[in-house]
N, C-alpha and C positions, 0 to 999 in steps of 0.2 A: 752144870758145866759151862753153859753159854753165859751165865751171869758172872762167873769167875773170869772168863775171857774178856768180857766187856769191862769189868773192873780193872783188870790188868792193862787193857788197852788205854783206858782213860788215865790210869796212873802213869803209864809210859808217855802219853801225850802231854801230861802236866810236867813230867820230868824233862821231856824234850823241849817244851816251851821255855822252862827256866834255863836250860842249858843254852838254847839259842839266844835268849835275852841276854844272858851273861856274856856270851860271845860277842854280840853286837855292842854291848856297853864297853867292852875292851877296845873296840875300834874307834870309839868317840874321842875326839880331840877336845879336851876340856880347856876353856880359856884360862889364861894366867890371872893371878891376883890383880895385877896392874890393869889388864884389859877389862876385867870385870868391873873394877872401880871406875875406869874411864867411861865405859858404856853405861854404867849406872848414873854417873853424873850427866851424861848426855840425855838420858831418859828423864831425869828429874828436871833439867833445864827446859827441855821441850814441853814437859807437862806444865811448868810454871808459865812459860810463854803463852801456851794455848789457854791456860786459865785466865791470864791477864787479858788476852784478846776477848775471851768470852765475857769477862767482867765489864770491860769497857763497852763492848757492843750492847750488852744487856742494860747498862746504865744509860747509854744513848737512847735506846728504844724506850726505856722507862720514862725518860725525860720527854721524849716526843709524844708518847702516849698520854702522859699527864698534861702536857701542853694542849694536846688535841681535846682531851676530856674537859679541861677548864675552858677552852674556847667554845666548845659546843654547849656546855651547860651555862655559860655566861657569867661565871664567877671569877 
């Protein structure tokens, strides 16, 4: 008897979880197609800018490191 009650309670908990989740998802305000496109463009542009900054700084540090190694080794 206790096993059946525990099983029913766990099933009720799962059903309640799905109902509450569905209820919360109905409250979500989804972005429009234009807003999604605009924000995607912003994310891509920021990623490209940060990538370029990292590339330039890495190139500068590589050049400085190579210059330092060549100066120390005497070549």
